[in-house]
N, C-alpha and C positions, 0 to 999 in steps of 0.2 A: 477784720484786721487787714484787708487787702491793701489799702492805702499805706498803712504802717509798714507792712512787710515789704512793699515795693520801695518805700523810702529807705528802709534799712539796707536793702540790697544795693540801692543806688549810692549810698554813702560808703558801703563796706569795700574793703580790699578783697576782691573775689579771687585773687591769686593765692590767698591764704584760706585755710579751712574754717569751718564754722564750729564753734564749741557751744554745747548746751549745758547750762548749770541747772539741774532740776531742783525745784523746791520740794521739800518733804511732802509726801502724799501724792506726788505725780508718778504715774505708772511708767514702766519701761516702754510699753506699747505706745503711750502718748508721745514720749520723747523721740522714739524711733520714727513715728509717723511725722513728727515735726521736721526732722531732717529730710525725709522723703519729700515733704511738701515744699520745703525751700529749694531742694534740688530741682523739683519740677518747675519752679519759678525762675530757674537759671542760676540759682545759688551754688556755692561750692560744696564739695563733699565735707562731711564733718563727723563729729563724735560726741557722745554724751560722757561728761566727766563725772565719775562716781564720788562726788564730794558730799557725803551725807552727814559727816561729823568732823570734829577737829583732826582726827587721824587722817582722813582723806585729804584735808586741806594742807597737811604737812608733807604729803607724798610728793617726791620730786617729779615723778612721771606726770602726775596731775597738773602741777603748777607749770611745768615746762610746756605741756600741751596747751594750757590756758594762755600762756604768754605768746605762743605762736599763732593764735587765732586771728582772723581778720574780722570776724563777727562773733560776738559772745551773746548768747540768748539766755537770759535769766528767766526761767519759766514761772508761770502762775502756779499756785497750789495752795492747799489749805493751811500749811504750817511754815510761813516765811521765817519765823524766829529760829527755826532749826538751822536753816541755811545761814542766817545772819550770825548766829553763835559759832557755827563751824568756821566761817570765813574771817571773823573779826580777829585782827592782829596776827594774821597767818601769812605764810609764804604765798598761798594761793591768791590772797587779796593783793599782795605786792605785785604778783605776776599780772593780775587784772589791770592794775595801774600802768605797768610797763606796756602791756598790749595797747591800752588806750593812747599812751604817749607815742606809740609807733603807728598810730592811725587806725586802730581797730574801732569798730562800732560796738558799743555796749547797749543792748536792748533789754530793758527790764519790762516785763509784761505782768500786769496784775500785781500779785504779791512780790514778784521780782522787781517791779518799779518801787513799791513801798520799801523794799530792802535798801534801795540806793539813797534814801533820805537820811536826815540826821537822827530822827527818832522813829520808832515803829510801835504800834499798839501792842501791849502785852495784856491779853484778856485775863479776866479773873478765872480761876480754876473751874468755876461752875459754868463757864461759857457765857458769862454776862457781857455787857458792853465794855468797850475799851476804857479802862479807868486808870491805867498806868502806862508809862512810856519807858521803853528800853532803847539804848543806843542802837542805831542801825549802822550801815556801812559808812555813812558820812560823806558820800560823794556829792551831795547837795547840802551845803552848809545852811543851818538854821531853816531847813525845809522839812515839812512832813508831807509825804505823798499819800493821797487817798485814792486807790484804784477803784474801778467799778462805781464811780461817783454818780449815783442816780437817786433822786428823791430826797425827802426831808430826813429820813433816818441816817443816810450816809452823811449828810451835812451836819447832823447833830453829833454823830460819832467823831467827825473831824474836829468840830468846835470843842468837844469834850477833851480831846487830846491836846488841842492847842491851849486850852485853859491851864494845862499843866506845864506847858512850855510857851509862855507868853511872848518870848522873843523870836519865835518861829513864825513863818507864814505857811499856809497850807495850799497844796495843789490838789484840787479835786479833778480827777481825770476819768471821764465816762468811757464806757466800752467803745471800741472802734476809733479812739482818739489817742494821739500821742503828742508829747511835747519834745521836740528835738533841740538839744542843747549842744552847741559846738565848742571846741577848745578855745576859740577866740571871741567868745561871748555871743555867738550866733544863737538865735531863738527862732524856732519854726513850729507852728501848729500844724499837725498832720491829721487828716481825717475830716469828716463832715461836721463834727461837733465842736464844742468849745471847752477849753480848760477853765475851771473856776479857781480864782486866787482868793484865799481867805486871809485877811489881815485884821487883827484886833476886832473880830466879829463882823467885819464888812466883807461881802462877797462881790467879786467882780469877774465877769467873764472876759477872757482874752482870746 
C-alpha cells in the first residue's frame, strides 16, 4: 500500500486530523497501529471513531470528529455490511459528505472501498458466493467495487453481482492498487497494477 498511502497523504489536508472508520471485525490493535504508521509517514495525528452500529453513527461527538478530519480512512475488514448499515442515512454519513466538500480525502481500503459503491455483496447465510446485492453508501453512482480483485473467482463473483444490477459497472481493484477520483472529475490510477472495469460482461484494464 506504499504508493496508495503516499498519494492519500499528498492529497490530504495535513493540518487536520486523520479519522479511521473501522469495519466490523477489525481489531483495536490494527487500527491503532494504522494511525502510528501514518504518523511515521508524516501524516497528522488522528483517532479511531467507534461507529460500530446505528447508535454510534448518531452520536454528535462521532460525527463532529468525522466532519473535522482531513483524511478519513475506511478500513478493510471481514464485515463491511455492518459499517454500511450503521452509516446509511445517518448524521455520520452526512458529516463524511461535508468533510469531503471541505477538501478531506476519503480513502476506502478493501471492504471500505466496496462500501463506497452503489451496491455491495450480501452473502448467503451459509457463507456461499455473493448472490444478492444490498445498497451501499452510494458515493459512486451505478458502480460496484470489487476489492482484492485477483483471479477468475473474483471476476466470477463480480459478474454474478453485476448480473443482478445490469445498469452498473464493476471496478475490480487488486491489492496494492487504488483509483483516485477527484471532485472535478479527476481520475488517477495509483500503484503498479491496473484497475479492471467490467461492463456488460466485458473486462477492460485501465
